[in-house]
C-alpha positions in Angstrom: -20.8 1.0 1.8 -16.7 -0.8 1.0 -14.1 1.0 0.9 -11.0 0.2 -1.5 -7.4 0.8 -1.0 -6.0 3.2 -3.6 -3.0 1.6 -5.2 -2.7 5.7 -6.7 -2.1 7.6 -3.1 0.5 4.3 -2.1 2.1 5.1 -5.2 2.3 9.0 -4.6 3.6 8.4 -1.1 6.3 5.6 -2.1 7.2 8.1 -5.2 7.7 11.5 -2.9 9.9 9.0 -0.3 12.0 8.1 -3.5 11.3 4.4 -2.8 10.5 1.2 -5.1 7.9 -1.5 -4.4 10.7 -3.9 -3.5 12.1 -2.1 -1.1 8.9 -0.7 0.3 8.0 -4.8 0.4 10.8 -5.6 2.0 10.7 -2.9 4.4 7.4 -3.3 5.8 6.9 -6.8 5.2 4.8 -7.0 2.7 5.2 -9.6 -0.2 5.8 -8.1 -3.8 3.0 -10.4 -5.0 1.0 -8.4 -3.2 1.8 -5.2 -4.3 1.8 -6.1 -7.6 -1.7 -7.7 -7.5 -3.2 -4.4 -5.9 -1.2 -2.6 -8.5 -2.9 -4.4 -11.4 -6.4 -4.8 -9.8 -6.0 -8.5 -9.1 -6.4 -7.9 -5.3 -7.2 -5.3 -2.6 -4.9 -5.4 0.2 -6.0 -6.8 2.8 -6.3 -4.9 6.4 -3.2 -6.6 7.9 -0.7 -5.2 4.8 -2.8 -1.8 5.0 -1.6 -1.5 8.4 1.6 -2.7 7.6 2.0 0.2 4.8 0.6 2.7 6.9 2.9 1.7 9.6 5.7 1.8 8.0 5.2 5.0 6.0 3.6 6.0 9.2 0.5 7.5 7.9 -3.2 6.5 9.6 -4.2 3.3 7.9 -6.8 5.5 6.1 -4.8 7.2 4.5 -5.1 4.8 1.4 -8.6 4.9 1.5 -10.8 6.9 -1.3 -14.3 7.7 -0.7 
């Protein structure tokens, strides 16, 4: 079974920290295109992108995955 990263969980975390996608992408060194494509359901982020976001937000990488 493949688990998909949840944009909803990311956006909740982003909003709780009063940040924008642009701010997160700059600070976490993730492209704004990657976040936008994830938001629009075009792609699912790579494990590397999830790892960068997890490190930036100081949460475990599995935070972004739903069953």
